[in-house]
C-alpha positions in Angstrom: 77.9 -116.4 -9.0 79.8 -118.5 -6.4 79.7 -115.4 -4.1 76.0 -115.2 -4.5 75.5 -118.9 -3.8 77.6 -118.7 -0.6 75.7 -115.7 0.5 72.4 -117.4 0.0 73.6 -120.5 2.0 74.9 -118.4 4.9 71.6 -116.3 4.9 69.6 -119.5 4.9 71.5 -120.9 8.0 71.1 -117.5 9.8 67.4 -117.5 9.1 67.0 -121.1 10.3 68.8 -120.2 13.6 66.5 -117.3 14.2 63.4 -119.5 13.6 64.7 -122.1 16.0 65.3 -119.4 18.7 61.7 -118.2 18.3 60.5 -121.8 18.6 62.5 -122.3 21.8 60.9 -119.1 23.2 57.4 -120.6 22.2 56.4 -117.7 20.0 55.7 -117.3 16.3 58.6 -116.1 14.0 58.1 -112.7 12.3 60.8 -112.0 9.8 60.1 -108.2 9.9 60.9 -107.9 13.6 62.9 -111.0 14.4 65.3 -111.0 11.5 65.0 -107.8 9.4 68.4 -108.4 7.7 67.1 -111.6 6.0 67.0 -111.7 2.2 63.5 -110.6 1.4 63.4 -110.8 -2.4 65.5 -112.2 -5.4 64.9 -110.8 -8.8 65.4 -113.4 -11.6 65.5 -112.4 -15.2 63.7 -114.8 -17.6 64.2 -115.0 -21.3 60.5 -114.7 -22.0 59.3 -111.4 -23.4 55.8 -111.6 -22.0 57.2 -112.2 -18.5 59.8 -109.5 -18.9 57.2 -106.9 -19.5 54.6 -108.1 -17.0 54.1 -107.1 -13.4 53.8 -110.7 -12.3 55.5 -111.8 -9.1 56.3 -115.5 -8.6 56.3 -116.8 -5.0 57.9 -120.2 -4.4 56.8 -122.3 -1.4 58.3 -125.4 0.3 57.4 -128.8 -0.9 54.1 -130.4 0.0 55.5 -132.3 3.0 57.7 -129.5 4.2 56.8 -127.2 7.0 55.9 -123.5 6.3 57.0 -121.4 9.2 54.7 -118.6 8.2 51.6 -118.4 6.0 50.7 -116.7 2.7 49.9 -113.5 4.5 53.6 -113.2 5.4 54.9 -114.5 2.1 53.0 -111.9 0.2 53.5 -109.0 2.6 55.6 -106.8 0.4 53.4 -106.8 -2.7 49.9 -107.8 -1.6 48.9 -104.1 -1.4 49.8 -103.7 -5.1 48.5 -107.0 -6.5 45.1 -107.3 -8.1 44.7 -111.1 -7.9 46.5 -114.3 -7.2 47.0 -117.5 -9.3 47.2 -120.7 -7.2 48.9 -123.6 -9.0 48.4 -127.1 -7.8 49.4 -130.4 -9.4 46.5 -132.8 -10.3 48.0 -135.6 -8.0 47.8 -133.2 -5.0 44.5 -131.6 -5.8 42.5 -133.8 -3.4 44.9 -133.5 -0.5 43.6 -131.4 2.5 47.0 -130.0 3.4 47.3 -128.3 0.0 44.5 -126.0 0.9 45.2 -125.6 4.7 46.2 -121.9 4.4 44.1 -121.1 1.3 41.7 -119.1 3.4 44.5 -116.5 3.9 44.6 -115.9 0.1 40.8 -115.5 0.1 41.2 -112.8 2.8 44.0 -111.1 0.8 42.6 -111.1 -2.8 39.1 -110.6 -4.2 39.8 -112.9 -7.1 41.9 -116.1 -7.2 42.6 -118.2 -10.3 43.0 -121.9 -9.4 45.2 -123.5 -12.0 45.2 -127.3 -12.0 48.5 -128.4 -13.6 47.6 -131.5 -15.6 50.0 -133.9 -17.3 49.0 -134.6 -20.9 51.6 -137.3 -21.2 50.3 -139.3 -18.3 49.3 -142.9 -19.1 47.1 -145.4 -17.2 46.7 -149.1 -17.4 43.7 -149.9 -19.6 41.3 -152.8 -19.3 43.1 -154.7 -22.0 46.4 -154.5 -20.2 47.8 -151.9 -22.5 49.0 -148.4 -21.5 46.8 -145.6 -22.8 46.1 -142.0 -22.2 44.7 -141.2 -18.7 41.5 -139.4 -18.0 43.5 -136.5 -16.8 45.2 -136.1 -20.2 42.0 -136.7 -22.3 39.3 -135.1 -20.2 40.8 -132.7 -17.7 37.4 -131.2 -17.2 36.3 -134.3 -15.4 39.1 -133.7 -12.9 37.7 -130.2 -12.3 34.1 -131.5 -12.0 35.2 -134.2 -9.5 37.1 -131.6 -7.4 34.2 -129.0 -7.4 31.6 -131.7 -6.7 33.3 -134.0 -4.2 36.3 -132.2 -2.5 35.6 -128.5 -2.4 34.1 -127.3 0.9 34.1 -124.5 3.4 35.3 -121.0 2.5 36.8 -122.3 -0.7 33.4 -123.5 -2.0 31.7 -120.3 -0.8 34.2 -118.3 -2.7 33.8 -120.5 -5.8 30.0 -120.1 -5.7 30.4 -116.3 -5.4 32.6 -116.3 -8.5 35.8 -115.3 -6.6 37.6 -118.5 -7.5 38.0 -119.4 -11.2 39.3 -122.8 -12.1 41.4 -123.7 -15.2 42.9 -127.1 -16.0 46.2 -126.6 -18.0 49.2 -128.5 -19.0 51.6 -125.8 -18.0 54.8 -127.6 -19.2 53.5 -128.1 -22.7 51.9 -124.6 -22.8 55.1 -122.9 -21.7 57.2 -124.9 -24.3 54.7 -124.2 -27.0 54.4 -120.5 -26.2 58.2 -120.1 -26.3 58.5 -121.8 -29.6 55.4 -120.4 -31.4 54.3 -116.9 -31.8 51.0 -115.7 -30.4 48.3 -115.9 -33.2 47.3 -112.6 -34.7 43.6 -111.4 -34.5 41.5 -113.3 -37.0 44.2 -116.0 -37.4 43.2 -119.6 -36.6 43.9 -120.5 -33.0 46.5 -123.1 -32.2 44.7 -126.1 -30.5 47.7 -126.8 -28.3 47.8 -123.2 -26.9 44.0 -122.8 -26.8 43.5 -123.7 -23.1 46.3 -121.5 -22.0 45.0 -118.6 -24.2 41.6 -119.1 -22.6 43.1 -118.7 -19.2 45.1 -115.6 -20.2 41.9 -114.1 -21.7 39.9 -114.8 -18.5 42.7 -113.3 -16.5 43.1 -110.2 -18.8 39.4 -109.6 -18.9 39.3 -109.4 -15.1 42.4 -107.2 -14.8 40.9 -104.7 -17.3 37.4 -104.6 -15.8 37.9 -101.7 -13.3 37.0 -98.2 -14.4 39.2 -95.1 -13.7 37.0 -93.7 -11.0 37.2 -96.8 -8.9 41.0 -96.9 -9.5 41.4 -93.3 -8.4 39.3 -93.9 -5.3 41.0 -97.2 -4.6 44.4 -95.6 -4.8 43.5 -92.7 -2.6 42.1 -95.0 0.0 45.1 -97.3 -0.3 47.6 -94.5 0.2 45.7 -93.2 3.2 45.5 -96.7 4.5 49.2 -97.2 4.1 50.1 -94.0 5.9 48.0 -95.1 8.9 49.5 -98.5 8.7 53.0 -97.1 8.8 52.1 -95.2 11.9 50.8 -98.4 13.4 53.9 -100.3 12.3 56.0 -97.8 14.3 53.9 -98.2 17.3 53.8 -102.0 16.8 57.6 -102.2 16.6 59.4 -104.5 19.0 60.8 -101.8 21.2 57.6 -99.9 21.5 55.6 -103.0 22.1 58.0 -104.1 24.7 57.5 -100.7 26.4 53.7 -101.2 26.2 54.0 -104.7 27.5 56.1 -103.6 30.4 53.7 -100.8 31.2 50.7 -103.2 31.0 52.5 -105.7 33.2 53.3 -103.1 35.7 49.7 -101.9 35.8 48.4 -105.5 36.2 50.9 -106.1 38.9 49.9 -102.9 40.7 46.2 -103.8 40.4 46.9 -107.3 41.6 48.8 -106.0 44.6 46.0 -103.6 45.4 43.6 -106.5 45.4 45.9 -108.5 47.6 46.4 -105.7 50.0 42.6 -105.2 50.2 42.2 -108.9 50.8 44.8 -108.8 53.5 43.0 -105.9 55.2 39.7 -107.8 55.2 41.4 -110.9 56.6 43.0 -108.9 59.4 39.7 -107.5 60.4 38.2 -111.0 60.9 37.6 -112.5 64.4 39.5 -115.7 63.7 38.6 -117.3 67.0 34.9 -117.1 66.2 35.6 -119.0 63.0 36.3 -122.0 65.2 32.8 -122.0 66.7 31.6 -124.9 64.5 34.7 -126.9 65.2 34.5 -126.2 69.0 30.9 -127.2 69.2 31.3 -130.4 67.1 34.4 -131.4 69.1 32.6 -130.9 72.4 29.6 -132.9 71.2 31.8 -135.7 69.9 34.0 -135.8 73.0 31.0 -135.9 75.3 29.4 -138.8 73.4 32.6 -140.8 73.2 33.4 -140.2 76.9 29.9 -141.2 78.0 30.1 -144.4 75.9 33.6 -145.2 77.3 32.6 -144.5 80.9 29.5 -146.7 80.7 31.6 -149.5 79.2 34.2 -149.0 81.9 31.6 -149.2 84.7 30.3 -152.5 83.4 33.9 -153.9 83.1 34.6 -152.8 86.7 31.5 -154.5 87.9 32.6 -157.7 86.1 36.0 -157.4 87.6 34.5 -156.9 91.0 32.6 -160.2 90.6 35.9 -162.0 89.7 37.5 -160.5 92.7 34.8 -161.8 95.0 35.4 -165.2 93.6 39.2 -165.1 94.4 41.3 -164.9 97.6 43.0 -161.6 96.5 43.4 -158.6 98.7 41.5 -155.3 98.5 44.8 -153.8 97.2 44.7 -156.3 94.4 41.2 -155.1 93.5 42.5 -151.6 93.3 45.7 -152.3 91.4 45.1 -155.5 89.4 41.4 -155.7 88.8 40.4 -152.1 88.4 43.7 -150.4 87.7 44.4 -151.8 84.2 40.8 -151.0 83.2 41.1 -147.4 84.4 44.5 -147.0 82.7 43.3 -148.5 79.4 40.2 -146.4 79.3 42.1 -143.2 80.2 44.6 -143.9 77.4 41.8 -144.8 74.9 40.0 -141.5 75.6 43.3 -139.5 75.5 44.3 -141.1 72.2 40.8 -140.7 70.7 40.9 -137.0 71.8 44.2 -136.4 70.0 43.1 -138.3 66.9 39.8 -136.5 66.7 41.4 -133.0 67.1 44.1 -133.8 64.6 41.4 -134.9 62.1 39.2 -131.9 62.5 42.1 -129.5 62.5 44.1 -131.1 59.7 41.9 -129.6 57.0 43.0 -127.2 54.2 41.8 -124.3 56.5 43.2 -125.5 59.8 39.8 -126.4 61.3 38.0 -123.0 60.8 34.7 -122.7 59.0 35.6 -120.1 56.4 33.1 -118.0 54.4 33.3 -117.8 50.7 34.9 -114.3 51.0 37.6 -115.7 53.3 38.4 -118.5 50.9 38.7 -116.1 48.0 40.9 -113.7 49.9 43.2 -116.5 51.1 43.6 -117.8 47.6 44.2 -114.3 46.3 47.1 -113.7 48.6 48.4 -117.3 48.5 48.2 -117.9 52.3 48.1 -121.6 53.3 46.3 -122.0 56.6 47.3 -125.7 56.4 50.9 -124.7 56.8 50.1 -122.5 59.8 47.9 -125.3 61.3 50.8 -127.8 61.1 52.9 -125.7 63.5 50.0 -125.2 66.0 49.1 -128.9 66.0 52.3 -129.8 67.9 50.4 -128.9 71.1 48.2 -131.9 70.6 51.1 -134.4 70.9 51.8 -133.7 74.6 51.0 -136.8 76.7 48.1 -136.7 79.2 48.5 -137.8 82.8 46.4 -140.7 83.9 46.7 -140.1 87.6 43.4 -138.2 87.9 41.6 -141.2 86.5 43.0 -143.8 89.1 40.9 -144.9 92.1 42.3 -145.1 95.6 40.1 -147.3 97.8 39.4 -146.1 101.4 38.7 -149.1 103.6 37.0 -146.9 106.2 34.2 -146.2 103.6 33.5 -149.9 103.2 30.9 -151.5 105.4 31.9 -154.9 106.9 30.0 -157.5 108.8 31.1 -158.6 112.3 30.6 -162.2 113.3 29.4 -163.6 116.7 33.0 -164.3 117.7 33.8 -160.6 117.0 31.1 -159.6 119.5 32.3 -162.1 122.1 35.9 -160.9 121.7 34.8 -157.3 121.8 36.5 -156.6 118.4 35.6 -153.2 117.0 34.7 -152.6 113.4 38.1 -150.8 112.9 40.0 -153.7 114.3 38.1 -156.2 112.2 39.0 -154.0 109.1 42.6 -154.1 110.1 42.5 -157.9 110.6 40.6 -158.4 107.4 42.4 -156.1 105.0 45.9 -156.1 106.6 48.6 -153.5 106.4 48.2 -151.4 103.2 45.1 -153.3 102.3 47.4 -156.1 101.0 46.1 -159.0 103.3 44.7 -161.8 101.1 41.1 -162.5 101.8 39.7 -166.0 101.5 36.6 -166.3 99.4 34.5 -167.6 102.3 35.7 -164.7 104.4 34.6 -162.3 101.7 31.2 -163.9 101.7 31.0 -163.7 105.5 32.3 -160.2 106.1 32.0 -158.3 102.7 28.3 -158.7 102.2 26.1 -157.1 99.6 26.4 -153.8 101.4 30.1 -153.8 100.7 29.5 -154.8 97.1 27.0 -151.9 96.7 29.5 -149.5 98.3 32.2 -150.5 95.8 29.7 -150.2 93.0 28.7 -146.8 94.3 32.3 -145.7 94.1 32.2 -146.7 90.4 28.9 -145.0 89.8 29.5 -141.8 91.8 33.3 -141.2 91.3 34.7 -143.2 88.4 32.0 -142.9 85.8 31.4 -139.1 86.2 35.1 -138.5 86.2 35.6 -140.3 82.9 32.6 -138.6 81.5 33.7 -135.0 82.3 37.5 -134.8 82.7 38.2 -135.7 79.0 35.9 -132.9 77.9 37.9 -130.3 79.8 41.2 -131.7 78.5 39.9 -131.6 74.9 38.6 -128.1 75.4 41.9 -126.9 76.8 44.0 -128.5 74.1 41.7 -127.0 71.4 41.9 -123.6 72.9 45.7 -123.7 73.1 45.7 -124.6 69.4 43.3 -121.8 68.5 45.3 -119.2 70.4 48.5 -120.2 68.6 46.8 -120.5 65.2 45.2 -117.1 65.4 48.4 -115.4 66.6 50.4 -116.9 63.8 47.7 -115.9 61.2 47.7 -112.3 62.3 51.5 -112.2 62.4 51.8 -113.6 58.9 49.1 -111.3 57.4 50.7 -108.2 58.9 54.1 -109.3 57.5 52.7 -109.9 54.0 50.8 -106.6 54.0 54.0 -104.7 54.8 56.0 -106.5 52.1 53.2 -105.9 49.5 53.0 -102.2 50.3 56.7 -101.8 49.9 56.7 -103.6 46.5 53.7 -101.6 45.3 55.5 -98.4 46.0 58.4 -99.5 43.9 56.2 -100.6 41.0 54.3 -97.3 41.1 57.5 -95.3 40.7 58.5 -97.3 37.7 55.0 -97.1 36.2 54.8 -93.3 36.6 58.2 -92.8 34.8 56.8 -94.3 31.5 53.2 -93.3 31.8 53.3 -90.1 29.6 55.3 -91.7 26.8 53.0 -94.7 26.7 49.8 -92.6 26.7 51.1 -90.5 23.8 51.9 -93.6 21.7 48.6 -95.2 22.5 46.8 -92.0 21.4 48.7 -92.2 18.1 47.7 -95.8 17.6 44.1 -95.1 18.5 44.0 -92.2 16.0 45.5 -94.4 13.2 43.2 -97.2 14.0 40.1 -94.9 13.9 41.3 -93.5 10.6 41.6 -97.0 9.2 38.1 -97.9 10.3 36.8 -94.7 8.6 38.7 -95.6 5.4 37.2 -99.1 5.5 33.7 -97.6 5.9 34.3 -95.3 2.9 35.5 -98.3 0.9 32.5 -100.3 1.8 30.1 -97.5 1.1 31.7 -96.8 -2.3 32.0 -100.5 -3.0 35.8 -100.4 -3.6 38.7 -102.2 -2.1 41.5 -99.9 -0.8 44.1 -102.6 -1.3 44.1 -102.6 -5.1 46.7 -100.7 -7.2 46.6 -98.9 -10.6 49.2 -101.3 -11.9 48.0 -104.8 -10.8 50.6 -107.4 -10.0 50.0 -111.1 -10.3 51.0 -113.7 -7.7 51.7 -117.2 -8.8 53.9 -120.2 -8.2 56.7 -121.0 -10.6 56.4 -123.9 -12.9 59.3 -125.6 -11.2 57.2 -126.5 -8.1 53.7 -127.2 -9.3 53.3 -129.9 -6.8 52.7 -127.5 -3.9 50.2 -124.7 -3.5 51.7 -121.3 -4.0 50.4 -117.7 -3.7 
């Protein structure tokens, strides 16, 4: 006996380890495939003659608050094809708990008739209104417990089966009934019934009447259908074995990977045939329009600031060189840098999109997602060209004194001073001669002011309105060229890699194709045969899962607190 106990303990630990491994792999545990060496059945001899001769099979389940790692369909796998019905035992205290009936639907799918036995406690006492302990409603009127359950708690498939007569309910004190049956003989026909054993006898009579209700023709047809059904099931069990299913799974995975690669290769071919530069048309147009509008605004603002600076210069004693370098120069440099920075910022913004600045079609987006190509990554490398500094020299103004009209005074005429000499005397060497404000008024009249403003209008303003456009266009074109070259190079490399991988997968797929096709044909044939058998069973109104010698599934009296098949 000690050897048997140790073996059970070791087997239990081994079973627990296998269940945990399946949980870690995130898949359900199947004792047939995951742990076939587990103990599947224990035969216990009972000193009760009626049980010794019966075909009843008792199935024990965990406690109410214990976890069942598999349902009733797995627990009853070995004998459900030979059982005629099931007895489901539940304690009265647990009758109204939802978790008791969580997997009851499995029993409804397995058995056409289920006897629900409510295990009442005849000795139970409740506190009465006078403060004394008295018999509870459960012990005096168990039928009220049944009525409350069927009226208030029963719902869903269980209620439907109850209304169809597939579920029969009996309220019994199993402990007293068992004790009484073991100590008192069964009454002979015509003998007065024992009131203590009467409820249990009614249950047995109801159960026996159902088990004896099938005629021999139905039994014969049912057996024939069941045997054919089992043969087909055995064939499917072979095909559904772990090794065969692994082979199927590998073959399906290979097929899916090959089909996926074919889709990716086709997508790559479509992407390679695209004129990627034309995909930048929208970006190019928008960039040109935005650059033009910004440059025109900045050039207009610059012209006004230069006019104001010219007014300040006229009010000072500074030289013409100072006008060029200190009044106008900072304005020109600031505006040139502003336009250059705005150009880089704008291009970075329109090109730092998920698709690198292109205007993709829906097909392009789908194909890019299918092959997993990130244009944003390619764009990041091409964007480095935008960070190069722009030269501001083309934007600076060099004043030419010869182009500026000056006024000669009466003294200049008397001293025969030419206009060129007056310019040299007025502006000095390198145009750095300070010019008194009164001298500016006398010699640099409105004609000179208009000439300087004409330089702003004819040279500076057009230059600031057009030069940034060309710079932005060149920078964008450089980016587009590098982007398109990198896209084509990446696509060609990926296509070559996918073609090589597909060839390898196809070789592996072809090796197992014949074997897998034959097994699938066997599974299809067995499945079609099962469907045909089911059609015959429905047409003849018989169930192919019944057996000539019905077996009864119930829970042992030792664990009435939990539902059992």
